[in-house]
C-alpha positions as CSV (number, residue, x, y, z in Angstrom):
1,M,-20.2,-9.0,-18.1
2,E,-20.7,-6.3,-16.0
3,S,-17.9,-3.0,-16.1
4,P,-14.7,-2.6,-13.4
5,S,-17.8,-0.4,-10.8
6,A,-20.8,-2.5,-11.7
7,D,-20.6,-5.5,-8.6
8,A,-18.9,-2.9,-6.3
9,P,-20.9,-0.7,-3.9
10,R,-21.1,2.7,-5.0
11,A,-20.6,5.6,-3.1
12,R,-23.1,8.4,-2.2
13,R,-22.0,11.4,-3.8
14,P,-22.4,14.5,-1.4
15,L,-21.2,16.9,-4.0
16,A,-22.8,15.7,-7.0
17,R,-25.6,19.0,-7.2
18,A,-22.8,20.9,-6.9
19,I,-20.7,19.5,-9.5
20,E,-23.9,19.5,-11.6
21,G,-24.7,23.2,-13.5
22,L,-20.7,24.4,-12.9
23,V,-20.0,26.9,-15.1
24,E,-16.6,29.0,-15.9
25,A,-16.6,32.2,-15.1
26,P,-16.3,34.6,-17.4
27,A,-13.1,37.6,-16.4
28,G,-13.6,41.0,-14.9
29,R,-17.2,40.2,-12.9
30,S,-18.1,41.0,-10.1
31,H,-18.4,37.5,-7.4
32,A,-22.0,37.5,-7.4
33,S,-22.6,37.8,-11.7
34,R,-19.7,34.9,-11.8
35,L,-22.1,32.2,-10.1
36,G,-23.3,29.9,-12.4
37,R,-27.1,29.3,-12.3
38,N,-26.9,26.6,-8.6
39,G,-24.6,29.2,-7.0
40,Y,-21.3,27.8,-7.6
41,T,-18.4,29.2,-9.8
42,A,-15.5,26.8,-11.7
43,R,-13.3,27.2,-8.9
44,V,-15.6,24.9,-7.2
45,I,-14.1,21.8,-9.1
46,D,-10.9,22.4,-7.9
47,A,-11.8,22.2,-4.4
48,D,-14.2,19.4,-4.5
49,R,-11.8,17.4,-5.9
50,K,-8.9,18.6,-3.1
51,Q,-11.7,17.5,-0.5
52,L,-12.3,13.9,-2.4
53,Y,-8.5,13.5,-2.4
54,D,-8.5,14.4,1.1
55,A,-10.7,12.0,2.0
56,V,-8.9,9.6,0.3
57,V,-5.7,9.9,2.0
58,A,-7.6,10.0,5.4
59,A,-8.9,6.7,5.0
60,P,-6.6,5.0,2.6
61,H,-8.3,1.0,3.8
62,D,-11.9,2.2,2.4
63,D,-13.1,1.8,-1.1
64,A,-15.8,4.6,-0.6
65,P,-13.7,7.6,-1.0
66,R,-11.7,6.3,-3.9
67,L,-15.3,5.6,-6.0
68,A,-16.1,8.9,-4.9
69,M,-13.3,10.4,-6.6
70,A,-14.1,8.3,-9.6
71,D,-17.6,9.2,-9.8
72,Y,-16.7,12.9,-9.3
73,L,-13.3,12.4,-12.2
74,D,-16.3,10.9,-14.4
75,R,-18.4,13.6,-14.4
76,Q,-15.1,15.7,-15.3
77,G,-14.4,13.1,-18.3
78,D,-11.3,12.3,-16.5
79,P,-9.4,9.4,-17.2
80,W,-8.1,8.6,-13.7
81,G,-11.9,7.7,-12.8
82,T,-12.0,4.9,-15.3
83,F,-8.0,3.8,-14.0
84,I,-9.6,4.2,-10.5
85,R,-12.2,1.4,-11.0
86,A,-9.8,-0.9,-13.4
87,Q,-7.4,-0.8,-10.4
88,L,-10.7,-1.4,-7.7
89,A,-11.7,-4.3,-10.1
90,L,-8.2,-5.7,-10.2
91,T,-8.2,-6.3,-6.5
92,R,-11.4,-7.7,-6.2
93,A,-10.5,-10.1,-9.0
94,L,-6.8,-11.3,-7.3
95,H,-9.1,-11.8,-3.9
96,S,-11.6,-13.9,-5.8
97,G,-9.1,-15.8,-7.6
98,A,-10.6,-14.5,-10.8
99,R,-7.3,-14.6,-13.0
100,D,-8.8,-13.7,-16.3
101,E,-10.4,-11.2,-14.6
102,A,-7.4,-9.5,-12.9
103,S,-5.5,-10.1,-16.5
104,R,-7.9,-7.8,-18.2
105,Y,-8.3,-5.5,-15.1
106,R,-4.5,-5.4,-15.1
107,D,-3.5,-4.6,-18.7
108,E,-6.5,-1.8,-19.0
109,A,-4.6,0.0,-15.6
110,E,-1.6,-0.2,-17.4
111,Q,-2.4,1.5,-20.1
112,L,-3.8,4.2,-18.3
113,R,-1.0,4.7,-16.2
114,R,1.3,4.6,-19.3
115,Q,-0.7,7.0,-20.4
116,H,-1.4,9.2,-17.2
117,G,0.4,8.7,-14.5
118,N,2.5,11.1,-14.2
119,A,-0.7,13.0,-13.6
120,W,-2.2,11.3,-10.7
121,T,0.7,11.2,-8.1
122,N,-0.1,14.2,-6.6
123,G,3.8,15.2,-6.7
124,V,4.7,12.1,-4.9
125,D,6.7,10.8,-7.6
126,A,9.2,14.0,-6.8
127,L,9.8,13.4,-3.6
128,V,11.0,9.4,-3.9
129,S,12.5,7.1,-5.9
130,L,9.8,4.7,-6.9
131,C,5.9,5.3,-6.5
132,K,3.2,2.6,-7.4
133,F,0.0,2.6,-7.6
134,N,-3.0,0.2,-6.6
135,R,-6.5,0.8,-6.3
136,G,-6.3,3.6,-8.6
137,F,-3.6,6.0,-6.5
138,V,0.0,6.1,-5.0
139,E,-0.2,3.5,-2.6
140,K,3.2,1.9,-2.0
141,V,6.6,4.4,-2.1
142,T,10.5,3.7,-2.4
143,V,12.9,6.1,-0.8
144,D,15.9,6.7,1.4
145,A,15.6,6.3,4.8
146,Q,16.8,9.8,5.4
147,R,14.9,11.5,3.1
148,Y,11.8,10.0,4.4
149,V,12.6,11.7,7.8
150,E,12.8,14.7,6.3
151,R,9.7,14.8,4.4
152,A,7.6,11.7,5.8
153,D,5.0,14.6,7.0
154,E,4.2,16.3,3.5
155,L,4.6,13.1,2.4
156,I,1.5,11.3,4.4
157,R,-0.2,14.1,3.3
158,R,-0.4,13.8,-0.4
159,A,-0.7,10.0,-0.6
160,P,-2.5,7.1,0.7
161,F,0.6,5.0,0.5
162,R,-0.3,1.4,2.6
163,H,3.6,-0.1,1.5
164,L,7.0,1.6,2.4
165,V,9.9,0.2,1.3
166,L,13.1,2.1,3.3
167,S,16.6,2.1,1.7
168,E,19.2,3.0,4.0
169,V,17.7,2.5,7.1
170,G,20.5,1.5,9.8
171,D,20.3,3.5,13.1
172,L,17.3,5.4,11.4
173,S,14.6,2.8,12.7
174,G,13.9,4.5,15.8
175,V,12.8,8.3,14.7
176,I,11.2,6.4,11.5
177,L,9.3,4.2,13.9
178,Q,8.1,7.1,16.5
179,N,5.5,8.3,13.5
180,P,1.8,7.3,14.6
181,R,1.0,7.6,10.7
182,L,2.9,4.6,10.1
183,S,-0.5,2.7,11.4
184,Q,-1.5,2.5,7.8
185,L,0.8,0.5,6.5
186,V,-0.1,-3.0,5.5
187,S,3.8,-3.7,4.2
188,L,7.1,-2.8,5.3
189,Y,10.2,-3.4,3.2
190,I,13.9,-2.2,5.0
191,G,16.6,-2.9,2.4
192,N,20.2,-2.7,2.7
193,T,21.2,-2.3,-0.5
194,S,24.8,-0.8,-0.2
195,G,25.3,-3.1,2.8
196,Q,26.5,-0.2,4.6
197,H,23.1,0.2,7.0
198,P,22.0,-2.6,8.4
199,I,19.3,-2.4,11.0
200,G,20.2,-4.9,13.6
201,D,18.8,-6.5,16.2
202,V,18.5,-2.8,17.8
203,G,16.3,-2.2,14.8
204,L,13.5,-5.1,14.3
205,I,13.5,-5.4,18.5
206,A,12.0,-1.5,17.7
207,I,9.5,-2.9,14.4
208,A,8.6,-5.6,17.2
209,A,7.8,-3.1,19.8
210,S,6.4,-0.4,17.9
211,P,2.5,0.5,18.3
212,Y,1.9,1.7,15.3
213,L,2.3,-1.5,13.2
214,R,-0.9,-3.5,14.3
215,G,-2.4,-3.7,11.0
216,L,1.2,-4.6,8.9
217,K,0.7,-8.0,7.1
218,V,4.4,-8.3,5.4
219,L,8.0,-7.7,6.9
220,E,11.2,-7.9,4.6
221,V,14.4,-7.6,6.7
222,S,16.4,-9.5,5.1
223,S,20.1,-8.7,5.3
224,Q,20.2,-6.8,8.2
225,D,22.1,-8.1,10.4
226,I,20.4,-9.4,13.0
227,G,20.5,-12.5,15.3
228,L,18.2,-14.3,18.0
229,P,17.8,-11.0,20.1
230,G,16.3,-9.5,16.9
231,L,14.3,-12.4,15.7
232,E,13.1,-13.9,19.4
233,A,11.7,-10.3,19.8
234,L,10.0,-10.7,16.9
235,C,8.8,-13.6,18.0
236,A,7.6,-12.6,21.5
237,S,5.8,-9.6,20.3
238,K,2.2,-8.6,20.7
239,A,2.1,-5.1,18.6
240,L,2.0,-7.1,15.3
241,P,-1.1,-9.3,15.5
242,S,-1.9,-8.7,11.7
243,L,1.8,-10.3,10.1
244,V,1.3,-13.3,7.9
245,D,4.3,-13.0,5.7
246,V,8.3,-12.0,7.3
247,N,11.4,-12.7,4.9
248,L,14.5,-12.6,7.3
249,V,16.8,-14.4,5.1
250,G,20.6,-13.3,4.7
251,N,20.6,-13.2,8.7
252,R,22.9,-14.6,11.6
253,F,20.3,-17.2,11.8
254,E,19.2,-20.4,9.9
255,N,16.0,-18.8,7.9
256,P,12.9,-20.3,9.8
257,I,10.2,-19.9,7.9
258,E,8.4,-22.4,6.1
259,Q,11.0,-23.7,2.8
260,Y,8.9,-25.2,-0.1
261,S,9.7,-26.3,-3.7
262,E,8.1,-24.7,-6.6
263,D,6.2,-26.4,-9.8
264,W,8.4,-26.2,-12.7
265,A,5.4,-25.1,-15.3
266,T,2.7,-23.0,-13.1
267,G,5.3,-21.6,-10.4
268,S,2.8,-22.6,-7.8
269,I,4.0,-24.0,-4.5
270,V,4.2,-27.9,-4.0
271,P,1.8,-28.5,-1.0
272,E,3.7,-31.4,-0.2
273,S,7.2,-30.0,-0.2
274,V,6.3,-27.4,2.5
275,R,8.3,-28.0,6.0
276,L,8.9,-26.0,8.4
277,P,13.1,-26.0,9.5
278,P,14.4,-27.3,12.4
279,L,14.8,-23.3,13.9
280,G,10.7,-22.8,13.3
281,H,10.0,-25.3,15.2
282,E,12.5,-24.8,18.3
283,L,9.9,-21.0,18.1
284,E,7.1,-22.2,17.9
285,K,7.7,-24.5,21.2
286,K,8.6,-21.6,23.0
287,F,6.4,-18.5,21.7
288,G,3.3,-20.6,20.2
289,D,2.3,-20.4,17.1
290,L,3.3,-17.6,14.6
291,P,1.6,-17.0,11.1
292,W,4.2,-15.6,9.5
293,L,6.3,-19.0,9.8
294,H,3.6,-20.5,7.8
295,A,3.1,-18.4,4.8
296,A,4.0,-21.0,2.1
297,S,1.1,-23.1,3.5
298,R,-1.9,-20.4,4.6
299,L,-0.9,-17.9,2.1
300,Q,-2.3,-17.7,-1.7
301,N,1.1,-16.2,-3.1
302,V,4.4,-15.7,-1.4
303,P,5.1,-13.5,-1.0
304,P,2.1,-12.0,-1.4
305,A,1.2,-9.1,-4.0
306,T,0.8,-5.6,-2.9
307,E,-2.7,-5.7,-4.5
308,E,-3.7,-8.6,-2.6
309,L,-3.1,-6.6,0.8
């Protein structure tokens, strides 16, 4: 079987010639004498690494910059390159339904993460409560809402995050939703563990009206003291065209999302059990087709894993 990278398009490597022939500069020499035979100093290694990393951050949805970074890391003998390829292969295997391959790549990546992961966060782990790697880089962060407001720009510079988990948001939702870089989010999870800081109708209305969430696929707003005004704003929204899964459990209305039973042996959804509650029917009668009401019948997994998004 081919290696994790063999079936993926290989990115062009504009820095490959610079990387080849690098030499470490002896101390105490002039700038000219510190040059290697190709005219590059050992310092270029860090400059090239930063340039490649910044390219990943600038295009968080694209695989090509990640593969370019992996190429560079491979040349340096850095296991991070292998980790990036393993997680990219894991994502491809999940998308194609190749469970055995996915399991193998997940195990390979997890072993590398346990050994080296702390060195690959680019300092994000010091800014958030939790962080998770996807496709070789920190993509999912869990952070207190107030801290996010204070450090959002730094977080965005440090990682290509696409999945954001915010706790204790409360009335900060308006401030949070003003950041244009939210446009890179694929999933947004709003937590209220304490029960003291729900976003309420105002918060969900702000989410539904945000111009920066057009790529959002998954929204978690359970137990947020949301009523029908907030729910109907979500249904009427034209600003969330990519939304396919929403968790609305524990709010001030009947859950309108498709309900289902699971096979006790496999954990998979029993197709014959899927049903749309009365409120779901009422909402679609009023607002038209709402794909996120039908996650159970339209998605492969509910909720979808971050690796699948």
